[in-house]
A tleap script that builds the chain and sets N, CA, C and O, in Angstrom:
source leaprc.protein.ff14SB
mol = sequence {
  NMET HIE ILE GLU MET SER ASP ARG ALA ARG
  THR SER PRO ALA PRO ASP SER ALA SER ALA
  ALA GLU ARG ARG TRP ASP SER PRO ASP THR
  ALA SER ALA TYR ALA VAL TYR ALA GLN TYR
  PRO TRP TYR GLN ASN ALA LEU ARG THR LEU
  LEU ARG LEU SER GLY ILE ALA PRO GLY GLU
  ALA ALA GLY ASP VAL GLY SER GLY SER GLY
  ARG GLY SER LEU LEU LEU ALA GLU HIE LEU
  GLY PRO SER GLY ARG VAL ILE GLY CILE
}
set mol.1.N position { 283.420 199.498 69.104 }
set mol.1.CA position { 283.849 200.371 68.250 }
set mol.1.C position { 283.244 201.789 68.032 }
set mol.1.O position { 282.029 201.946 67.912 }
set mol.2.N position { 284.176 202.859 67.984 }
set mol.2.CA position { 283.902 204.041 67.891 }
set mol.2.C position { 284.174 204.765 66.663 }
set mol.2.O position { 285.386 204.707 66.458 }
set mol.3.N position { 283.577 205.420 65.759 }
set mol.3.CA position { 283.790 206.181 64.323 }
set mol.3.C position { 283.451 207.445 64.426 }
set mol.3.O position { 282.243 207.682 64.458 }
set mol.4.N position { 284.366 208.527 64.500 }
set mol.4.CA position { 284.393 209.808 64.644 }
set mol.4.C position { 283.350 210.037 63.008 }
set mol.4.O position { 283.504 209.456 61.933 }
set mol.5.N position { 282.372 211.044 63.377 }
set mol.5.CA position { 281.839 211.600 62.017 }
set mol.5.C position { 282.301 212.885 61.959 }
set mol.5.O position { 282.243 213.683 62.896 }
set mol.6.N position { 282.764 213.103 60.863 }
set mol.6.CA position { 283.356 214.434 60.406 }
set mol.6.C position { 282.184 215.514 60.269 }
set mol.6.O position { 281.045 215.205 59.921 }
set mol.7.N position { 282.623 216.924 60.608 }
set mol.7.CA position { 281.349 217.846 60.304 }
set mol.7.C position { 280.512 217.899 58.888 }
set mol.7.O position { 279.364 218.320 58.749 }
set mol.8.N position { 281.332 217.394 57.929 }
set mol.8.CA position { 280.837 217.404 56.505 }
set mol.8.C position { 279.661 216.428 56.406 }
set mol.8.O position { 278.560 216.695 55.924 }
set mol.9.N position { 280.083 215.155 56.977 }
set mol.9.CA position { 279.020 213.952 56.764 }
set mol.9.C position { 277.887 214.552 57.807 }
set mol.9.O position { 276.774 214.209 57.407 }
set mol.10.N position { 277.821 215.263 58.902 }
set mol.10.CA position { 276.979 215.326 59.900 }
set mol.10.C position { 276.087 216.504 58.906 }
set mol.10.O position { 274.878 216.520 59.137 }
set mol.11.N position { 276.488 217.282 58.050 }
set mol.11.CA position { 275.638 218.281 57.556 }
set mol.11.C position { 275.393 218.034 56.032 }
set mol.11.O position { 274.829 218.874 55.331 }
set mol.12.N position { 275.911 216.665 55.489 }
set mol.12.CA position { 275.443 216.668 54.127 }
set mol.12.C position { 274.124 216.491 53.894 }
set mol.12.O position { 273.571 215.762 54.717 }
set mol.13.N position { 273.383 216.969 52.951 }
set mol.13.CA position { 272.056 216.621 52.625 }
set mol.13.C position { 271.503 215.548 52.573 }
set mol.13.O position { 272.016 214.434 52.469 }
set mol.14.N position { 269.919 215.973 52.675 }
set mol.14.CA position { 269.295 214.283 52.832 }
set mol.14.C position { 269.695 213.748 51.452 }
set mol.14.O position { 269.984 214.515 50.534 }
set mol.15.N position { 269.705 212.352 51.323 }
set mol.15.CA position { 269.714 211.565 50.080 }
set mol.15.C position { 268.710 211.576 49.401 }
set mol.15.O position { 268.313 210.530 48.888 }
set mol.16.N position { 267.906 213.023 49.191 }
set mol.16.CA position { 266.803 212.985 48.176 }
set mol.16.C position { 267.009 212.615 46.681 }
set mol.16.O position { 266.165 212.176 45.900 }
set mol.17.N position { 268.345 212.897 46.452 }
set mol.17.CA position { 268.744 212.801 44.929 }
set mol.17.C position { 269.964 211.952 44.920 }
set mol.17.O position { 270.619 211.887 45.961 }
set mol.18.N position { 270.405 211.192 43.706 }
set mol.18.CA position { 271.292 210.424 43.346 }
set mol.18.C position { 272.473 211.240 43.589 }
set mol.18.O position { 273.434 210.654 44.088 }
set mol.19.N position { 272.566 212.284 43.374 }
set mol.19.CA position { 273.977 213.054 43.729 }
set mol.19.C position { 274.321 213.099 45.299 }
set mol.19.O position { 275.407 212.712 45.730 }
set mol.20.N position { 273.417 213.545 46.017 }
set mol.20.CA position { 273.530 213.704 47.491 }
set mol.20.C position { 273.739 212.457 47.877 }
set mol.20.O position { 274.465 212.356 48.865 }
set mol.21.N position { 273.298 211.377 47.372 }
set mol.21.CA position { 273.412 209.790 47.971 }
set mol.21.C position { 275.168 209.669 47.654 }
set mol.21.O position { 276.021 209.344 48.480 }
set mol.22.N position { 275.343 209.963 46.496 }
set mol.22.CA position { 276.673 209.749 45.938 }
set mol.22.C position { 277.611 210.553 46.767 }
set mol.22.O position { 278.655 209.989 47.094 }
set mol.23.N position { 277.450 211.549 47.087 }
set mol.23.CA position { 278.374 212.307 47.985 }
set mol.23.C position { 278.659 211.588 49.103 }
set mol.23.O position { 279.838 211.478 49.440 }
set mol.24.N position { 277.564 210.942 49.911 }
set mol.24.CA position { 277.679 210.816 51.058 }
set mol.24.C position { 278.287 209.389 51.188 }
set mol.24.O position { 278.793 209.037 52.254 }
set mol.25.N position { 278.242 208.594 50.144 }
set mol.25.CA position { 278.928 207.362 50.302 }
set mol.25.C position { 280.098 207.110 49.397 }
set mol.25.O position { 280.640 206.007 49.324 }
set mol.26.N position { 280.437 208.063 48.775 }
set mol.26.CA position { 281.777 208.087 47.951 }
set mol.26.C position { 282.432 209.171 48.550 }
set mol.26.O position { 282.517 210.196 47.874 }
set mol.27.N position { 283.030 209.160 49.952 }
set mol.27.CA position { 283.735 210.038 50.344 }
set mol.27.C position { 284.923 209.579 51.109 }
set mol.27.O position { 285.127 208.365 51.145 }
set mol.28.N position { 285.629 210.279 51.643 }
set mol.28.CA position { 287.018 209.901 52.194 }
set mol.28.C position { 286.424 209.633 53.560 }
set mol.28.O position { 287.075 208.738 54.099 }
set mol.29.N position { 285.468 210.052 54.299 }
set mol.29.CA position { 284.988 209.517 55.705 }
set mol.29.C position { 284.521 208.369 55.292 }
set mol.29.O position { 285.100 207.499 55.942 }
set mol.30.N position { 283.743 207.879 54.517 }
set mol.30.CA position { 283.215 206.389 54.237 }
set mol.30.C position { 284.178 205.579 54.156 }
set mol.30.O position { 284.048 204.502 54.738 }
set mol.31.N position { 285.486 205.874 53.378 }
set mol.31.CA position { 286.656 205.148 53.028 }
set mol.31.C position { 287.236 204.769 54.222 }
set mol.31.O position { 287.572 203.616 54.494 }
set mol.32.N position { 287.353 205.718 54.925 }
set mol.32.CA position { 288.395 205.521 56.384 }
set mol.32.C position { 287.726 204.870 57.342 }
set mol.32.O position { 288.408 204.143 58.065 }
set mol.33.N position { 286.367 204.944 57.581 }
set mol.33.CA position { 285.426 204.353 58.348 }
set mol.33.C position { 285.540 202.841 57.949 }
set mol.33.O position { 285.820 202.037 58.838 }
set mol.34.N position { 285.340 202.409 56.670 }
set mol.34.CA position { 285.641 201.120 56.137 }
set mol.34.C position { 286.781 200.709 56.355 }
set mol.34.O position { 286.828 199.568 56.813 }
set mol.35.N position { 287.856 201.291 56.173 }
set mol.35.CA position { 289.165 200.921 56.741 }
set mol.35.C position { 289.500 200.333 58.163 }
set mol.35.O position { 290.244 199.378 58.388 }
set mol.36.N position { 288.934 200.949 58.908 }
set mol.36.CA position { 289.022 200.580 60.154 }
set mol.36.C position { 288.408 199.524 60.507 }
set mol.36.O position { 289.023 198.669 61.144 }
set mol.37.N position { 286.917 199.332 60.138 }
set mol.37.CA position { 285.910 198.157 60.680 }
set mol.37.C position { 286.754 196.978 59.703 }
set mol.37.O position { 287.247 196.013 60.286 }
set mol.38.N position { 286.889 197.101 58.241 }
set mol.38.CA position { 287.614 195.882 57.876 }
set mol.38.C position { 288.500 195.042 58.493 }
set mol.38.O position { 288.683 193.846 58.269 }
set mol.39.N position { 289.151 195.910 59.456 }
set mol.39.CA position { 290.378 195.369 60.256 }
set mol.39.C position { 289.828 194.324 61.241 }
set mol.39.O position { 290.526 193.387 61.626 }
set mol.40.N position { 288.680 194.493 61.599 }
set mol.40.CA position { 288.199 193.758 63.010 }
set mol.40.C position { 288.052 192.174 62.542 }
set mol.40.O position { 287.829 191.726 61.417 }
set mol.41.N position { 288.246 191.513 63.749 }
set mol.41.CA position { 287.959 189.885 63.158 }
set mol.41.C position { 286.726 189.328 62.966 }
set mol.41.O position { 286.484 188.261 62.402 }
set mol.42.N position { 285.596 190.462 63.692 }
set mol.42.CA position { 284.287 190.349 63.455 }
set mol.42.C position { 283.725 190.405 61.922 }
set mol.42.O position { 282.768 189.715 61.573 }
set mol.43.N position { 284.356 191.221 61.112 }
set mol.43.CA position { 284.141 191.600 59.745 }
set mol.43.C position { 284.726 190.305 59.254 }
set mol.43.O position { 283.970 189.483 58.737 }
set mol.44.N position { 286.086 190.043 59.380 }
set mol.44.CA position { 286.728 189.031 58.378 }
set mol.44.C position { 285.912 187.896 58.567 }
set mol.44.O position { 285.410 187.332 57.595 }
set mol.45.N position { 285.678 187.398 60.047 }
set mol.45.CA position { 284.552 185.988 59.979 }
set mol.45.C position { 283.520 186.041 59.333 }
set mol.45.O position { 283.136 185.065 58.688 }
set mol.46.N position { 282.707 187.438 59.376 }
set mol.46.CA position { 281.630 187.500 58.661 }
set mol.46.C position { 281.788 187.239 57.197 }
set mol.46.O position { 281.069 186.440 56.597 }
set mol.47.N position { 282.847 188.005 56.574 }
set mol.47.CA position { 283.121 187.637 55.461 }
set mol.47.C position { 283.410 186.390 54.874 }
set mol.47.O position { 283.215 186.129 53.688 }
set mol.48.N position { 283.885 185.610 55.732 }
set mol.48.CA position { 284.573 184.477 55.493 }
set mol.48.C position { 283.315 183.479 55.338 }
set mol.48.O position { 283.195 182.677 54.412 }
set mol.49.N position { 282.392 183.657 56.401 }
set mol.49.CA position { 281.163 182.748 56.354 }
set mol.49.C position { 280.404 183.018 55.164 }
set mol.49.O position { 279.988 182.038 54.546 }
set mol.50.N position { 280.075 184.491 54.609 }
set mol.50.CA position { 279.587 184.633 53.630 }
set mol.50.C position { 280.231 183.942 51.980 }
set mol.50.O position { 279.548 183.665 50.994 }
set mol.51.N position { 281.523 183.828 52.118 }
set mol.51.CA position { 282.143 183.410 50.974 }
set mol.51.C position { 281.722 181.794 50.930 }
set mol.51.O position { 281.335 181.220 49.912 }
set mol.52.N position { 281.878 181.180 52.242 }
set mol.52.CA position { 281.580 179.801 52.535 }
set mol.52.C position { 280.412 179.405 52.041 }
set mol.52.O position { 280.294 178.307 51.497 }
set mol.53.N position { 279.296 180.356 52.191 }
set mol.53.CA position { 277.753 179.847 51.971 }
set mol.53.C position { 277.471 180.401 50.486 }
set mol.53.O position { 276.346 180.248 50.012 }
set mol.54.N position { 278.488 181.047 49.744 }
set mol.54.CA position { 278.032 181.693 48.600 }
set mol.54.C position { 278.216 180.529 47.402 }
set mol.54.O position { 277.651 180.763 46.334 }
set mol.55.N position { 278.801 179.583 47.505 }
set mol.55.CA position { 278.941 178.361 46.640 }
set mol.55.C position { 280.357 178.905 45.556 }
set mol.55.O position { 280.499 178.525 44.394 }
set mol.56.N position { 281.106 179.672 46.144 }
set mol.56.CA position { 282.068 179.913 45.226 }
set mol.56.C position { 282.996 179.040 45.707 }
set mol.56.O position { 283.219 179.022 46.918 }
set mol.57.N position { 283.743 178.099 44.745 }
set mol.57.CA position { 284.759 176.967 45.059 }
set mol.57.C position { 286.197 177.284 44.860 }
set mol.57.O position { 286.542 177.857 43.826 }
set mol.58.N position { 286.943 177.000 45.645 }
set mol.58.CA position { 288.701 177.231 45.497 }
set mol.58.C position { 288.665 177.019 43.817 }
set mol.58.O position { 287.816 176.424 43.152 }
set mol.59.N position { 289.683 177.600 43.445 }
set mol.59.CA position { 290.054 177.025 42.115 }
set mol.59.C position { 289.343 178.154 40.832 }
set mol.59.O position { 289.876 178.327 39.736 }
set mol.60.N position { 287.855 178.928 41.353 }
set mol.60.CA position { 287.298 179.530 40.552 }
set mol.60.C position { 288.049 180.903 40.466 }
set mol.60.O position { 289.145 181.200 40.940 }
set mol.61.N position { 287.072 181.747 39.654 }
set mol.61.CA position { 287.591 183.182 39.669 }
set mol.61.C position { 286.437 183.870 39.928 }
set mol.61.O position { 285.347 183.383 39.627 }
set mol.62.N position { 286.568 185.226 40.586 }
set mol.62.CA position { 285.797 185.979 41.176 }
set mol.62.C position { 285.979 187.318 41.135 }
set mol.62.O position { 287.159 187.620 41.317 }
set mol.63.N position { 285.236 188.249 40.962 }
set mol.63.CA position { 285.453 189.874 41.108 }
set mol.63.C position { 284.866 190.395 42.349 }
set mol.63.O position { 283.915 189.895 42.950 }
set mol.64.N position { 285.580 191.537 42.701 }
set mol.64.CA position { 285.302 192.322 43.875 }
set mol.64.C position { 285.065 193.689 43.058 }
set mol.64.O position { 285.988 194.293 42.512 }
set mol.65.N position { 283.592 194.146 43.036 }
set mol.65.CA position { 283.198 195.348 42.668 }
set mol.65.C position { 283.217 196.434 43.691 }
set mol.65.O position { 282.347 196.353 44.558 }
set mol.66.N position { 284.028 197.407 43.747 }
set mol.66.CA position { 283.962 198.232 44.611 }
set mol.66.C position { 285.280 198.135 45.433 }
set mol.66.O position { 285.468 199.155 46.095 }
set mol.67.N position { 286.013 197.411 45.538 }
set mol.67.CA position { 287.027 196.805 46.321 }
set mol.67.C position { 287.778 197.711 47.172 }
set mol.67.O position { 288.620 197.235 47.933 }
set mol.68.N position { 287.611 198.716 47.138 }
set mol.68.CA position { 288.126 199.868 47.827 }
set mol.68.C position { 289.759 199.280 48.629 }
set mol.68.O position { 290.418 198.557 47.883 }
set mol.69.N position { 290.212 199.480 49.649 }
set mol.69.CA position { 291.297 198.880 50.342 }
set mol.69.C position { 291.586 197.511 49.817 }
set mol.69.O position { 292.793 197.271 49.776 }
set mol.70.N position { 290.867 196.628 49.437 }
set mol.70.CA position { 291.500 195.474 49.069 }
set mol.70.C position { 291.409 194.494 49.988 }
set mol.70.O position { 291.859 193.374 49.748 }
set mol.71.N position { 290.802 194.809 51.180 }
set mol.71.CA position { 290.713 193.731 52.216 }
set mol.71.C position { 289.818 192.770 52.113 }
set mol.71.O position { 290.078 191.687 52.637 }
set mol.72.N position { 288.702 192.942 51.488 }
set mol.72.CA position { 287.736 191.862 51.166 }
set mol.72.C position { 288.390 191.093 49.918 }
set mol.72.O position { 288.047 189.914 49.819 }
set mol.73.N position { 289.243 191.563 48.993 }
set mol.73.CA position { 289.644 190.759 47.781 }
set mol.73.C position { 290.933 189.786 48.665 }
set mol.73.O position { 291.033 188.589 48.396 }
set mol.74.N position { 291.537 190.201 49.341 }
set mol.74.CA position { 292.378 189.382 49.935 }
set mol.74.C position { 291.841 188.398 50.709 }
set mol.74.O position { 292.582 187.457 50.995 }
set mol.75.N position { 290.386 188.402 51.233 }
set mol.75.CA position { 290.053 187.471 52.035 }
set mol.75.C position { 289.225 186.535 51.004 }
set mol.75.O position { 289.114 185.340 51.282 }
set mol.76.N position { 288.642 187.047 49.824 }
set mol.76.CA position { 288.110 185.855 48.750 }
set mol.76.C position { 289.559 185.441 48.216 }
set mol.76.O position { 289.783 184.230 48.221 }
set mol.77.N position { 290.346 186.098 47.857 }
set mol.77.CA position { 291.757 185.222 47.565 }
set mol.77.C position { 292.171 184.135 48.383 }
set mol.77.O position { 292.438 183.035 47.899 }
set mol.78.N position { 292.237 184.388 49.604 }
set mol.78.CA position { 292.109 183.064 50.412 }
set mol.78.C position { 291.510 182.182 50.587 }
set mol.78.O position { 291.988 181.122 50.989 }
set mol.79.N position { 290.116 182.401 50.295 }
set mol.79.CA position { 288.819 181.549 49.932 }
set mol.79.C position { 289.260 180.538 48.668 }
set mol.79.O position { 289.339 179.309 48.670 }
set mol.80.N position { 289.527 181.526 47.549 }
set mol.80.CA position { 289.811 180.648 46.391 }
set mol.80.C position { 290.956 179.847 46.296 }
set mol.80.O position { 290.907 178.934 45.472 }
set mol.81.N position { 292.119 180.006 47.052 }
set mol.81.CA position { 293.311 179.503 47.043 }
set mol.81.C position { 294.260 179.735 46.087 }
set mol.81.O position { 294.027 180.705 45.366 }
set mol.82.N position { 295.208 179.154 45.886 }
set mol.82.CA position { 296.479 179.369 44.968 }
set mol.82.C position { 296.022 179.259 43.563 }
set mol.82.O position { 296.466 180.038 42.720 }
set mol.83.N position { 295.092 178.266 43.234 }
set mol.83.CA position { 294.557 178.133 41.793 }
set mol.83.C position { 293.583 178.880 41.515 }
set mol.83.O position { 293.130 178.788 40.374 }
set mol.84.N position { 292.971 179.831 42.454 }
set mol.84.CA position { 292.066 180.608 42.105 }
set mol.84.C position { 292.183 182.111 41.810 }
set mol.84.O position { 293.208 182.662 42.209 }
set mol.85.N position { 291.290 182.821 41.180 }
set mol.85.CA position { 291.832 184.329 40.635 }
set mol.85.C position { 290.634 185.238 41.290 }
set mol.85.O position { 289.483 184.873 41.530 }
set mol.86.N position { 291.238 186.553 41.517 }
set mol.86.CA position { 290.190 187.578 42.098 }
set mol.86.C position { 290.622 188.732 41.061 }
set mol.86.O position { 291.796 188.990 40.794 }
set mol.87.N position { 289.787 189.222 40.655 }
set mol.87.CA position { 290.080 190.723 40.074 }
set mol.87.C position { 289.163 191.715 40.911 }
set mol.87.O position { 287.948 191.630 41.090 }
set mol.88.N position { 290.049 192.675 41.377 }
set mol.88.CA position { 289.126 193.880 41.978 }
set mol.88.C position { 289.088 194.639 41.391 }
set mol.88.O position { 290.045 194.814 40.636 }
set mol.89.N position { 287.853 195.657 41.360 }
set mol.89.CA position { 287.563 196.797 40.610 }
set mol.89.C position { 287.376 197.953 41.481 }
set mol.89.O position { 287.111 199.054 40.997 }
savepdb mol mol.pdb
quit
């Protein structure tokens, strides 16, 4: 997989302050990169494995904080089944 890094990301200040770290991680570039790799089977398989090991059972309710594109929420909903509930924020 190849992800292009924008000039802005290359020249971002070092994350020595909270605002610098927030700018780097809360950017359209980061969201775009996530949207790309979240489509790959290896990501989906890894998330399914984490969900299986988490102890969250079908039929329960769970939240996805920082759900972004919602791909993780969809896999969580798949894991919880039709009687489960997912809230994405």
